[in-house]
FIVEX-875817 format. One record per residue (C-alpha): x, y, z; residue in three letters. Coordinates in nm, 3 decimals. Layout:
<nodes>
<node x="X" y="Y" z="Z" aa="ALA"/>
...
</nodes>
This chain:
<nodes>
<node x="2.570" y="-0.689" z="0.638" aa="MET"/>
<node x="2.585" y="-0.839" z="0.285" aa="GLY"/>
<node x="2.339" y="-0.690" z="0.038" aa="LYS"/>
<node x="2.212" y="-0.421" z="0.284" aa="PHE"/>
<node x="2.477" y="-0.149" z="0.295" aa="THR"/>
<node x="2.307" y="0.140" z="0.474" aa="GLY"/>
<node x="2.068" y="0.431" z="0.441" aa="TYR"/>
<node x="2.058" y="0.752" z="0.240" aa="GLN"/>
<node x="1.852" y="1.061" z="0.321" aa="CYS"/>
<node x="1.606" y="1.141" z="0.043" aa="SER"/>
<node x="1.651" y="1.515" z="0.106" aa="LEU"/>
<node x="2.016" y="1.592" z="0.182" aa="CYS"/>
<node x="2.176" y="1.273" z="0.049" aa="GLY"/>
<node x="2.363" y="1.196" z="0.372" aa="ALA"/>
<node x="2.446" y="0.828" z="0.417" aa="GLU"/>
<node x="2.434" y="0.623" z="0.736" aa="TYR"/>
<node x="2.572" y="0.275" z="0.816" aa="PRO"/>
<node x="2.338" y="-0.026" z="0.828" aa="PRO"/>
<node x="2.404" y="-0.107" z="1.193" aa="ASP"/>
<node x="2.295" y="0.237" z="1.316" aa="GLN"/>
<node x="1.945" y="0.232" z="1.477" aa="PRO"/>
<node x="1.783" y="0.505" z="1.274" aa="ILE"/>
<node x="1.444" y="0.591" z="1.129" aa="TYR"/>
<node x="1.475" y="0.938" z="0.974" aa="ALA"/>
<node x="1.769" y="1.161" z="0.884" aa="CYS"/>
<node x="1.895" y="1.325" z="1.206" aa="PRO"/>
<node x="2.000" y="1.633" z="1.007" aa="VAL"/>
<node x="1.676" y="1.732" z="0.834" aa="ASP"/>
<node x="1.421" y="1.463" z="0.923" aa="GLY"/>
<node x="1.410" y="1.334" z="0.565" aa="GLY"/>
<node x="1.285" y="0.986" z="0.480" aa="ASN"/>
<node x="1.565" y="0.733" z="0.447" aa="LEU"/>
<node x="1.614" y="0.512" z="0.142" aa="ASP"/>
<node x="1.755" y="0.167" z="0.208" aa="VAL"/>
<node x="2.072" y="0.105" z="0.006" aa="LEU"/>
<node x="2.143" y="-0.234" z="-0.148" aa="LEU"/>
<node x="2.469" y="-0.367" z="-0.288" aa="ASP"/>
<node x="2.332" y="-0.456" z="-0.631" aa="LEU"/>
<node x="2.664" y="-0.618" z="-0.728" aa="HIS"/>
<node x="2.615" y="-0.853" z="-0.431" aa="HIS"/>
<node x="2.255" y="-0.916" z="-0.546" aa="VAL"/>
<node x="2.369" y="-1.004" z="-0.899" aa="ARG"/>
<node x="2.629" y="-1.246" z="-0.762" aa="LEU"/>
<node x="2.370" y="-1.406" z="-0.537" aa="GLN"/>
<node x="2.121" y="-1.449" z="-0.820" aa="LEU"/>
<node x="2.371" y="-1.568" z="-1.080" aa="GLY"/>
<node x="2.237" y="-1.636" z="-1.426" aa="ALA"/>
<node x="1.933" y="-1.833" z="-1.319" aa="GLY"/>
<node x="1.699" y="-1.551" z="-1.221" aa="GLY"/>
<node x="1.521" y="-1.535" z="-0.888" aa="LEU"/>
<node x="1.593" y="-1.857" z="-0.694" aa="PRO"/>
<node x="1.286" y="-1.835" z="-0.470" aa="GLN"/>
<node x="1.024" y="-1.849" z="-0.749" aa="GLU"/>
<node x="0.857" y="-2.143" z="-0.575" aa="GLY"/>
<node x="0.771" y="-1.925" z="-0.274" aa="GLU"/>
<node x="0.396" y="-1.848" z="-0.247" aa="PRO"/>
<node x="0.445" y="-1.487" z="-0.133" aa="GLY"/>
<node x="0.677" y="-1.189" z="-0.151" aa="LEU"/>
<node x="0.969" y="-1.388" z="-0.009" aa="TRP"/>
<node x="1.043" y="-1.507" z="-0.363" aa="ARG"/>
<node x="1.215" y="-1.167" z="-0.388" aa="TYR"/>
<node x="1.430" y="-1.216" z="-0.075" aa="LEU"/>
<node x="1.755" y="-1.148" z="-0.269" aa="PRO"/>
<node x="1.620" y="-0.797" z="-0.339" aa="LEU"/>
<node x="1.517" y="-0.728" z="0.022" aa="LEU"/>
<node x="1.741" y="-0.586" z="0.301" aa="PRO"/>
<node x="1.649" y="-0.857" z="0.552" aa="VAL"/>
<node x="1.732" y="-1.218" z="0.628" aa="ASP"/>
<node x="1.484" y="-1.501" z="0.582" aa="ASP"/>
<node x="1.244" y="-1.459" z="0.877" aa="PRO"/>
<node x="1.137" y="-1.822" z="0.895" aa="GLY"/>
<node x="0.772" y="-1.876" z="0.976" aa="GLY"/>
<node x="0.713" y="-2.134" z="0.704" aa="ARG"/>
<node x="0.360" y="-2.265" z="0.702" aa="GLY"/>
<node x="0.230" y="-1.939" z="0.854" aa="THR"/>
<node x="0.055" y="-1.630" z="0.710" aa="PRO"/>
<node x="0.389" y="-1.445" z="0.725" aa="LEU"/>
<node x="0.503" y="-1.645" z="0.421" aa="ARG"/>
<node x="0.182" y="-1.568" z="0.229" aa="LEU"/>
<node x="0.202" y="-1.188" z="0.221" aa="ALA"/>
<node x="0.220" y="-1.065" z="-0.137" aa="GLY"/>
<node x="0.194" y="-1.242" z="-0.473" aa="TRP"/>
<node x="-0.167" y="-1.124" z="-0.507" aa="THR"/>
<node x="-0.376" y="-1.195" z="-0.819" aa="PRO"/>
<node x="-0.416" y="-0.975" z="-1.124" aa="VAL"/>
<node x="-0.762" y="-0.968" z="-1.280" aa="PHE"/>
<node x="-0.873" y="-0.852" z="-1.625" aa="GLU"/>
<node x="-1.234" y="-0.738" z="-1.571" aa="PRO"/>
<node x="-1.389" y="-0.727" z="-1.919" aa="ALA"/>
<node x="-1.714" y="-0.572" z="-1.794" aa="SER"/>
<node x="-1.537" y="-0.276" z="-1.635" aa="LEU"/>
<node x="-1.313" y="-0.227" z="-1.938" aa="ALA"/>
<node x="-1.617" y="-0.218" z="-2.167" aa="ALA"/>
<node x="-1.799" y="0.023" z="-1.935" aa="GLU"/>
<node x="-1.499" y="0.257" z="-1.935" aa="LEU"/>
<node x="-1.427" y="0.220" z="-2.307" aa="GLY"/>
<node x="-1.082" y="0.069" z="-2.243" aa="LEU"/>
<node x="-0.921" y="-0.214" z="-2.437" aa="ARG"/>
<node x="-0.658" y="-0.293" z="-2.173" aa="ARG"/>
<node x="-0.744" y="-0.286" z="-1.804" aa="LEU"/>
<node x="-0.603" y="-0.493" z="-1.519" aa="TRP"/>
<node x="-0.666" y="-0.478" z="-1.144" aa="ILE"/>
<node x="-0.429" y="-0.619" z="-0.883" aa="LYS"/>
<node x="-0.632" y="-0.720" z="-0.580" aa="ASP"/>
<node x="-0.442" y="-0.682" z="-0.252" aa="GLU"/>
<node x="-0.742" y="-0.798" z="-0.050" aa="SER"/>
<node x="-0.604" y="-1.151" z="-0.103" aa="HIS"/>
<node x="-0.326" y="-1.081" z="0.147" aa="ASN"/>
<node x="-0.350" y="-1.270" z="0.481" aa="PRO"/>
<node x="-0.504" y="-0.975" z="0.671" aa="THR"/>
<node x="-0.679" y="-0.849" z="0.356" aa="ALA"/>
<node x="-0.474" y="-0.538" z="0.274" aa="SER"/>
<node x="-0.159" y="-0.417" z="0.100" aa="PHE"/>
<node x="-0.006" y="-0.335" z="0.439" aa="LYS"/>
<node x="0.087" y="-0.701" z="0.497" aa="ASP"/>
<node x="0.383" y="-0.646" z="0.264" aa="ARG"/>
<node x="0.540" y="-0.379" z="0.484" aa="ALA"/>
<node x="0.459" y="-0.554" z="0.810" aa="SER"/>
<node x="0.608" y="-0.885" z="0.694" aa="ALA"/>
<node x="0.939" y="-0.717" z="0.612" aa="VAL"/>
<node x="0.937" y="-0.510" z="0.933" aa="VAL"/>
<node x="0.881" y="-0.826" z="1.140" aa="ILE"/>
<node x="1.172" y="-0.985" z="0.955" aa="ALA"/>
<node x="1.387" y="-0.686" z="1.045" aa="ARG"/>
<node x="1.272" y="-0.692" z="1.409" aa="ALA"/>
<node x="1.367" y="-1.059" z="1.441" aa="ARG"/>
<node x="1.700" y="-0.990" z="1.275" aa="GLN"/>
<node x="1.795" y="-0.715" z="1.522" aa="ILE"/>
<node x="1.643" y="-0.882" z="1.826" aa="GLY"/>
<node x="1.363" y="-0.632" z="1.888" aa="ALA"/>
<node x="1.108" y="-0.793" z="2.120" aa="GLU"/>
<node x="0.819" y="-0.549" z="2.068" aa="VAL"/>
<node x="0.706" y="-0.378" z="1.747" aa="VAL"/>
<node x="0.472" y="-0.080" z="1.768" aa="VAL"/>
<node x="0.280" y="0.117" z="1.506" aa="THR"/>
<node x="0.016" y="0.385" z="1.461" aa="ALA"/>
<node x="-0.266" y="0.290" z="1.230" aa="SER"/>
<node x="-0.620" y="0.367" z="1.121" aa="THR"/>
<node x="-0.658" y="-0.008" z="1.103" aa="GLY"/>
<node x="-0.488" y="-0.177" z="0.808" aa="ASN"/>
<node x="-0.123" y="-0.126" z="0.903" aa="ALA"/>
<node x="-0.205" y="-0.226" z="1.258" aa="GLY"/>
<node x="-0.396" y="-0.537" z="1.151" aa="ALA"/>
<node x="-0.110" y="-0.631" z="0.919" aa="ALA"/>
<node x="0.146" y="-0.589" z="1.197" aa="LEU"/>
<node x="-0.070" y="-0.776" z="1.448" aa="ALA"/>
<node x="-0.131" y="-1.061" z="1.204" aa="GLY"/>
<node x="0.228" y="-1.098" z="1.089" aa="MET"/>
<node x="0.354" y="-1.073" z="1.448" aa="ALA"/>
<node x="0.105" y="-1.332" z="1.571" aa="ALA"/>
<node x="0.213" y="-1.570" z="1.296" aa="ALA"/>
<node x="0.564" y="-1.596" z="1.444" aa="VAL"/>
<node x="0.490" y="-1.528" z="1.812" aa="GLY"/>
<node x="0.614" y="-1.168" z="1.817" aa="HIS"/>
<node x="0.471" y="-0.894" z="2.040" aa="LYS"/>
<node x="0.285" y="-0.603" z="1.878" aa="ALA"/>
<node x="0.142" y="-0.281" z="2.018" aa="VAL"/>
<node x="-0.104" y="-0.078" z="1.810" aa="ILE"/>
<node x="-0.211" y="0.285" z="1.861" aa="PHE"/>
<node x="-0.527" y="0.357" z="1.660" aa="ALA"/>
<node x="-0.760" y="0.657" z="1.658" aa="PRO"/>
<node x="-1.083" y="0.571" z="1.838" aa="ARG"/>
<node x="-1.269" y="0.651" z="1.513" aa="SER"/>
<node x="-1.112" y="0.352" z="1.334" aa="ALA"/>
<node x="-1.371" y="0.121" z="1.174" aa="PRO"/>
<node x="-1.487" y="-0.149" z="1.420" aa="PRO"/>
<node x="-1.398" y="-0.431" z="1.180" aa="ALA"/>
<node x="-1.038" y="-0.316" z="1.174" aa="LYS"/>
<node x="-1.020" y="-0.282" z="1.553" aa="VAL"/>
<node x="-1.165" y="-0.633" z="1.582" aa="ALA"/>
<node x="-0.879" y="-0.767" z="1.369" aa="GLN"/>
<node x="-0.623" y="-0.604" z="1.596" aa="LEU"/>
<node x="-0.776" y="-0.760" z="1.905" aa="LEU"/>
<node x="-0.832" y="-1.105" z="1.758" aa="VAL"/>
<node x="-0.468" y="-1.126" z="1.651" aa="TYR"/>
<node x="-0.372" y="-1.071" z="2.015" aa="GLY"/>
<node x="-0.202" y="-0.732" z="1.984" aa="ALA"/>
<node x="-0.201" y="-0.478" z="2.265" aa="THR"/>
<node x="-0.443" y="-0.214" z="2.132" aa="VAL"/>
<node x="-0.465" y="0.143" z="2.258" aa="LEU"/>
<node x="-0.740" y="0.361" z="2.107" aa="LEU"/>
<node x="-0.631" y="0.724" z="2.099" aa="VAL"/>
<node x="-0.887" y="1.000" z="2.151" aa="ASP"/>
<node x="-0.752" y="1.196" z="1.855" aa="GLY"/>
<node x="-0.648" y="1.170" z="1.491" aa="SER"/>
<node x="-0.414" y="0.930" z="1.312" aa="TYR"/>
<node x="-0.147" y="1.199" z="1.331" aa="ASP"/>
<node x="-0.192" y="1.216" z="1.710" aa="ASP"/>
<node x="-0.153" y="0.838" z="1.729" aa="ALA"/>
<node x="0.156" y="0.858" z="1.505" aa="PHE"/>
<node x="0.330" y="1.111" z="1.728" aa="ASP"/>
<node x="0.240" y="0.919" z="2.043" aa="LEU"/>
<node x="0.381" y="0.599" z="1.892" aa="THR"/>
<node x="0.718" y="0.763" z="1.835" aa="ILE"/>
<node x="0.723" y="0.891" z="2.194" aa="GLN"/>
<node x="0.638" y="0.544" z="2.325" aa="ALA"/>
<node x="0.901" y="0.372" z="2.112" aa="SER"/>
<node x="1.166" y="0.609" z="2.242" aa="GLU"/>
<node x="1.051" y="0.572" z="2.603" aa="ALA"/>
<node x="1.022" y="0.192" z="2.607" aa="PHE"/>
<node x="1.275" y="0.085" z="2.345" aa="GLY"/>
<node x="1.012" y="-0.062" z="2.112" aa="TRP"/>
<node x="1.085" y="-0.104" z="1.741" aa="TYR"/>
<node x="0.863" y="0.142" z="1.553" aa="CYS"/>
<node x="0.696" y="0.024" z="1.232" aa="ARG"/>
<node x="0.524" y="0.355" z="1.150" aa="ASN"/>
<node x="0.448" y="0.400" z="0.783" aa="THR"/>
<node x="0.668" y="0.659" z="0.615" aa="GLY"/>
<node x="0.896" y="0.660" z="0.920" aa="TYR"/>
<node x="1.054" y="0.316" z="0.932" aa="ASN"/>
<node x="1.263" y="0.278" z="0.611" aa="PRO"/>
<node x="1.179" y="-0.092" z="0.588" aa="PHE"/>
<node x="0.809" y="-0.027" z="0.524" aa="THR"/>
<node x="0.886" y="0.097" z="0.172" aa="ALA"/>
<node x="1.105" y="-0.210" z="0.120" aa="GLU"/>
<node x="0.804" y="-0.433" z="0.182" aa="GLY"/>
<node x="0.579" y="-0.224" z="-0.039" aa="LYS"/>
<node x="0.826" y="-0.223" z="-0.328" aa="LYS"/>
<node x="0.756" y="-0.594" z="-0.374" aa="THR"/>
<node x="0.432" y="-0.497" z="-0.551" aa="ALA"/>
<node x="0.648" y="-0.339" z="-0.822" aa="ALA"/>
<node x="0.841" y="-0.664" z="-0.854" aa="PHE"/>
<node x="0.514" y="-0.851" z="-0.899" aa="GLU"/>
<node x="0.387" y="-0.609" z="-1.164" aa="VAL"/>
<node x="0.718" y="-0.656" z="-1.349" aa="TRP"/>
<node x="0.695" y="-1.033" z="-1.305" aa="ASP"/>
<node x="0.338" y="-1.034" z="-1.437" aa="TRP"/>
<node x="0.439" y="-0.822" z="-1.735" aa="HIS"/>
<node x="0.736" y="-1.033" z="-1.836" aa="ARG"/>
<node x="0.544" y="-1.361" z="-1.799" aa="LYS"/>
<node x="0.217" y="-1.260" z="-1.967" aa="THR"/>
<node x="0.377" y="-1.043" z="-2.238" aa="ARG"/>
<node x="0.066" y="-0.826" z="-2.279" aa="PRO"/>
<node x="0.193" y="-0.653" z="-2.595" aa="GLY"/>
<node x="0.321" y="-0.321" z="-2.461" aa="PHE"/>
<node x="0.632" y="-0.193" z="-2.287" aa="ALA"/>
<node x="0.615" y="-0.161" z="-1.910" aa="LEU"/>
<node x="0.684" y="0.212" z="-1.945" aa="SER"/>
<node x="0.363" y="0.253" z="-2.148" aa="GLU"/>
<node x="0.148" y="0.140" z="-1.855" aa="MET"/>
<node x="-0.044" y="0.385" z="-1.637" aa="LYS"/>
<node x="-0.049" y="0.248" z="-1.281" aa="LEU"/>
<node x="-0.318" y="0.402" z="-1.057" aa="PHE"/>
<node x="-0.240" y="0.398" z="-0.682" aa="ILE"/>
<node x="-0.438" y="0.535" z="-0.386" aa="SER"/>
<node x="-0.225" y="0.773" z="-0.179" aa="VAL"/>
<node x="-0.251" y="0.879" z="0.186" aa="GLY"/>
<node x="0.082" y="0.920" z="0.365" aa="ASP"/>
<node x="0.264" y="0.847" z="0.038" aa="GLY"/>
<node x="0.450" y="0.531" z="0.141" aa="ASN"/>
<node x="0.283" y="0.289" z="-0.101" aa="ILE"/>
<node x="0.351" y="0.493" z="-0.413" aa="ILE"/>
<node x="0.705" y="0.576" z="-0.297" aa="SER"/>
<node x="0.769" y="0.212" z="-0.214" aa="GLY"/>
<node x="0.645" y="0.097" z="-0.555" aa="ILE"/>
<node x="0.863" y="0.363" z="-0.715" aa="HIS"/>
<node x="1.161" y="0.229" z="-0.517" aa="LYS"/>
<node x="1.091" y="-0.120" z="-0.649" aa="GLY"/>
<node x="1.096" y="-0.008" z="-1.009" aa="PHE"/>
<node x="1.415" y="0.191" z="-0.948" aa="LYS"/>
<node x="1.580" y="-0.123" z="-0.809" aa="ASP"/>
<node x="1.475" y="-0.318" z="-1.119" aa="LEU"/>
<node x="1.605" y="-0.041" z="-1.343" aa="GLN"/>
<node x="1.939" y="-0.030" z="-1.157" aa="ALA"/>
<node x="1.972" y="-0.406" z="-1.203" aa="LEU"/>
<node x="1.915" y="-0.360" z="-1.576" aa="GLY"/>
<node x="1.599" y="-0.572" z="-1.575" aa="TRP"/>
<node x="1.372" y="-0.291" z="-1.704" aa="ILE"/>
<node x="1.443" y="0.011" z="-1.921" aa="GLU"/>
<node x="1.188" y="0.242" z="-1.759" aa="ALA"/>
<node x="0.907" y="0.218" z="-1.502" aa="PRO"/>
<node x="0.533" y="0.260" z="-1.561" aa="PRO"/>
<node x="0.375" y="0.601" z="-1.519" aa="GLN"/>
<node x="0.271" y="0.617" z="-1.153" aa="LEU"/>
<node x="-0.062" y="0.796" z="-1.105" aa="ILE"/>
<node x="-0.133" y="0.895" z="-0.746" aa="GLY"/>
<node x="-0.498" y="0.932" z="-0.645" aa="VAL"/>
<node x="-0.596" y="1.124" z="-0.333" aa="GLN"/>
<node x="-0.927" y="1.205" z="-0.171" aa="ALA"/>
<node x="-1.019" y="1.571" z="-0.204" aa="GLU"/>
<node x="-1.041" y="1.591" z="0.175" aa="GLY"/>
<node x="-0.687" y="1.457" z="0.225" aa="SER"/>
<node x="-0.487" y="1.610" z="-0.057" aa="ALA"/>
<node x="-0.159" y="1.739" z="0.089" aa="ALA"/>
<node x="0.059" y="1.547" z="-0.159" aa="ILE"/>
<node x="-0.158" y="1.623" z="-0.463" aa="ALA"/>
<node x="-0.153" y="1.989" z="-0.361" aa="ASN"/>
<node x="0.228" y="1.989" z="-0.359" aa="ALA"/>
<node x="0.234" y="1.823" z="-0.701" aa="TYR"/>
<node x="-0.013" y="2.083" z="-0.837" aa="ALA"/>
<node x="0.205" y="2.367" z="-0.705" aa="ARG"/>
<node x="0.509" y="2.215" z="-0.874" aa="GLY"/>
<node x="0.716" y="2.182" z="-0.557" aa="ASP"/>
<node x="0.790" y="1.936" z="-0.278" aa="GLU"/>
<node x="0.658" y="2.138" z="0.016" aa="ARG"/>
<node x="0.412" y="1.917" z="0.205" aa="ILE"/>
<node x="0.169" y="2.153" z="0.378" aa="ILE"/>
<node x="-0.063" y="1.982" z="0.632" aa="PRO"/>
<node x="-0.439" y="1.976" z="0.576" aa="VAL"/>
<node x="-0.736" y="1.907" z="0.801" aa="GLN"/>
<node x="-0.820" y="1.568" z="0.660" aa="SER"/>
<node x="-1.184" y="1.467" z="0.613" aa="THR"/>
<node x="-1.267" y="1.170" z="0.392" aa="THR"/>
<node x="-1.462" y="0.847" z="0.408" aa="ILE"/>
<node x="-1.143" y="0.667" z="0.303" aa="ALA"/>
<node x="-0.995" y="0.631" z="0.651" aa="ASP"/>
<node x="-0.688" y="0.438" z="0.535" aa="SER"/>
<node x="-0.569" y="0.738" z="0.333" aa="ILE"/>
<node x="-0.696" y="1.009" z="0.566" aa="SER"/>
<node x="-0.383" y="1.194" z="0.676" aa="VAL"/>
<node x="-0.327" y="1.552" z="0.788" aa="ASP"/>
<node x="0.051" y="1.548" z="0.742" aa="LEU"/>
<node x="0.178" y="1.277" z="0.503" aa="PRO"/>
<node x="0.501" y="1.129" z="0.640" aa="ARG"/>
<node x="0.638" y="1.025" z="0.299" aa="ASP"/>
<node x="0.512" y="1.315" z="0.094" aa="GLY"/>
<node x="0.831" y="1.426" z="-0.080" aa="VAL"/>
<node x="0.911" y="1.083" z="-0.218" aa="ARG"/>
<node x="0.545" y="1.042" z="-0.316" aa="ALA"/>
<node x="0.558" y="1.360" z="-0.524" aa="VAL"/>
<node x="0.879" y="1.240" z="-0.688" aa="ARG"/>
<node x="0.723" y="0.904" z="-0.771" aa="ALA"/>
<node x="0.477" y="1.072" z="-1.005" aa="ALA"/>
<node x="0.715" y="1.337" z="-1.141" aa="VAL"/>
<node x="1.006" y="1.102" z="-1.211" aa="GLN"/>
<node x="0.791" y="0.843" z="-1.391" aa="THR"/>
<node x="0.594" y="1.087" z="-1.606" aa="GLY"/>
<node x="0.284" y="1.032" z="-1.396" aa="GLY"/>
<node x="0.063" y="1.278" z="-1.212" aa="ARG"/>
<node x="-0.187" y="1.320" z="-0.928" aa="TYR"/>
<node x="-0.565" y="1.328" z="-0.946" aa="VAL"/>
<node x="-0.824" y="1.415" z="-0.681" aa="LEU"/>
<node x="-1.158" y="1.241" z="-0.624" aa="VAL"/>
<node x="-1.454" y="1.316" z="-0.399" aa="SER"/>
<node x="-1.602" y="1.084" z="-0.141" aa="ASP"/>
<node x="-1.906" y="1.046" z="-0.367" aa="ALA"/>
<node x="-1.680" y="0.929" z="-0.649" aa="GLU"/>
<node x="-1.509" y="0.683" z="-0.412" aa="ILE"/>
<node x="-1.846" y="0.535" z="-0.311" aa="LEU"/>
<node x="-1.943" y="0.502" z="-0.680" aa="SER"/>
<node x="-1.615" y="0.321" z="-0.742" aa="ALA"/>
<node x="-1.692" y="0.073" z="-0.462" aa="ILE"/>
<node x="-2.024" y="-0.010" z="-0.629" aa="ALA"/>
<node x="-1.870" y="-0.036" z="-0.977" aa="ALA"/>
<node x="-1.594" y="-0.270" z="-0.862" aa="LEU"/>
<node x="-1.847" y="-0.480" z="-0.674" aa="GLY"/>
<node x="-2.043" y="-0.548" z="-0.992" aa="LYS"/>
<node x="-1.723" y="-0.696" z="-1.137" aa="ALA"/>
<node x="-1.677" y="-0.923" z="-0.835" aa="GLY"/>
<node x="-1.423" y="-0.707" z="-0.651" aa="LEU"/>
<node x="-1.504" y="-0.586" z="-0.298" aa="PHE"/>
<node x="-1.288" y="-0.284" z="-0.214" aa="ALA"/>
<node x="-1.273" y="-0.065" z="0.094" aa="GLU"/>
<node x="-1.288" y="0.313" z="0.031" aa="PRO"/>
<node x="-0.909" y="0.357" z="0.013" aa="ALA"/>
<node x="-0.880" y="0.066" z="-0.228" aa="GLY"/>
<node x="-1.159" y="0.197" z="-0.451" aa="ALA"/>
<node x="-0.998" y="0.543" z="-0.460" aa="THR"/>
<node x="-0.751" y="0.431" z="-0.726" aa="ALA"/>
<node x="-1.034" y="0.312" z="-0.952" aa="TYR"/>
<node x="-1.223" y="0.637" z="-0.889" aa="ALA"/>
<node x="-0.911" y="0.817" z="-1.010" aa="GLY"/>
<node x="-0.914" y="0.616" z="-1.331" aa="LEU"/>
<node x="-1.279" y="0.707" z="-1.392" aa="VAL"/>
<node x="-1.192" y="1.072" z="-1.331" aa="LYS"/>
<node x="-0.895" y="1.053" z="-1.568" aa="ALA"/>
<node x="-1.109" y="0.911" z="-1.847" aa="ILE"/>
<node x="-1.367" y="1.186" z="-1.791" aa="GLY"/>
<node x="-1.094" y="1.450" z="-1.813" aa="GLU"/>
<node x="-0.964" y="1.299" z="-2.136" aa="GLY"/>
<node x="-0.607" y="1.209" z="-2.043" aa="TRP"/>
<node x="-0.668" y="0.833" z="-2.040" aa="VAL"/>
<node x="-0.805" y="0.688" z="-2.361" aa="GLY"/>
<node x="-0.919" y="0.362" z="-2.515" aa="ALA"/>
<node x="-0.574" y="0.251" z="-2.626" aa="ASP"/>
<node x="-0.397" y="0.312" z="-2.295" aa="ASP"/>
<node x="-0.268" y="0.019" z="-2.091" aa="ALA"/>
<node x="-0.414" y="0.073" z="-1.744" aa="VAL"/>
<node x="-0.330" y="-0.107" z="-1.420" aa="PHE"/>
<node x="-0.521" y="-0.033" z="-1.098" aa="VAL"/>
<node x="-0.421" y="-0.132" z="-0.744" aa="LEU"/>
<node x="-0.698" y="-0.223" z="-0.500" aa="ASN"/>
<node x="-0.528" y="-0.197" z="-0.163" aa="THR"/>
<node x="-0.784" y="-0.353" z="0.071" aa="GLY"/>
<node x="-1.100" y="-0.556" z="0.124" aa="SER"/>
<node x="-1.443" y="-0.399" z="0.160" aa="GLY"/>
<node x="-1.498" y="-0.614" z="0.468" aa="LEU"/>
<node x="-1.259" y="-0.374" z="0.643" aa="LYS"/>
<node x="-1.526" y="-0.103" z="0.645" aa="ASP"/>
<node x="-1.877" y="-0.239" z="0.602" aa="VAL"/>
<node x="-2.035" y="0.091" z="0.708" aa="ARG"/>
<node x="-1.882" y="0.264" z="0.407" aa="ALA"/>
<node x="-1.978" y="-0.023" z="0.178" aa="ALA"/>
<node x="-2.343" y="0.012" z="0.279" aa="MET"/>
<node x="-2.333" y="0.379" z="0.178" aa="GLN"/>
<node x="-2.229" y="0.275" z="-0.174" aa="ALA"/>
<node x="-2.537" y="0.061" z="-0.241" aa="VAL"/>
<node x="-2.913" y="0.059" z="-0.188" aa="LYS"/>
<node x="-3.043" y="-0.113" z="0.122" aa="GLU"/>
<node x="-3.192" y="-0.457" z="0.073" aa="ALA"/>
<node x="-3.573" y="-0.457" z="0.107" aa="PRO"/>
<node x="-3.736" y="-0.647" z="0.393" aa="VAL"/>
<node x="-4.025" y="-0.862" z="0.271" aa="ILE"/>
<node x="-4.284" y="-1.097" z="0.416" aa="LYS"/>
<node x="-4.215" y="-1.469" z="0.367" aa="PRO"/>
<node x="-4.449" y="-1.507" z="0.068" aa="SER"/>
<node x="-4.418" y="-1.546" z="-0.308" aa="LEU"/>
<node x="-4.651" y="-1.249" z="-0.358" aa="ASP"/>
<node x="-4.403" y="-1.031" z="-0.171" aa="ALA"/>
<node x="-4.123" y="-1.154" z="-0.398" aa="VAL"/>
<node x="-4.334" y="-1.080" z="-0.708" aa="LYS"/>
<node x="-4.407" y="-0.729" z="-0.580" aa="SER"/>
<node x="-4.039" y="-0.652" z="-0.537" aa="VAL"/>
<node x="-3.951" y="-0.796" z="-0.879" aa="ILE"/>
<node x="-4.218" y="-0.586" z="-1.052" aa="LYS"/>
<node x="-4.096" y="-0.268" z="-0.885" aa="SER"/>
</nodes>
């Protein structure tokens, strides 16, 4: 199997071979970490660095991924990842920060961070000959799977709660996926997806369940490292505070995995401080962090940020560790603070959906609480486009006035 050598349970440490069809540890249900032969990776890379630097997306890091090249050149599958980093001076000045950067994942092909995981899962499905890939999603993961699958002619089935935003459901349908709206929560859809995959032999992409999802998401860590080493912003990577929205925990755990891979290769000394931000109404992981343990106790999730609205996070333990092991922490924000963050980002030219704006809301909260100051190096991840949830976006701003088609009407509005 080359660089991919197997799996290791994040709870009990048991290891499993790479050719075994497995999602979670059969002993204790723990999330599985993908194991790479880093000696093999070093031999493959040689002394010349990453050989795929000309790639436009995350596939430039193929030597550090546990999959083969999936093909699909000239399609959106090749364009997942390698999203831009902005330095919004207006926001930095407003917050009293000297160093602020925002990585905008809305530039992915289906406009969210989830394209990273879905691209790698599709690569894995093609590698093992799985004809159908299925996932549960509130919208973004499903849209990412549907889009990446459509790009290479693969079949996708999406289970989404019927409450998913219409714009996200529209994406699923336009990409040609089989879409089933579940009269229940995301967690209900998640459980039903697992049952269906077992009954029909489908390959299950579920976030925090399929080990390859974190492998796709870790590529964001590679890009942050790449950005840091190329721009040389004047501080060590370990000094950075990286704010990440957290729902089921798979994004922050995947990013943590990426930095651990880089550290094991000897390419970085230490990772940034990973700051997880959760909505107050969906705070199971932040609650565990606050208690000082790894027990993930389900909540009854209620938040406007549908992409991070989860009763029982499926990657909670590793998400807690991501903050603890990097010297980071967790912070909670209200829906009102999330809406304010949408408006603030918009004035800087960044259109974020509620889940994406949650990370920025966490930064604002951290500054207000005094544990982020003017001299800190701050990096914020916006995970998705505001076009994903226009209803929420309209709650963040004032309605546009309706006027008569006359200059007097314009003057009246301007005066007011």
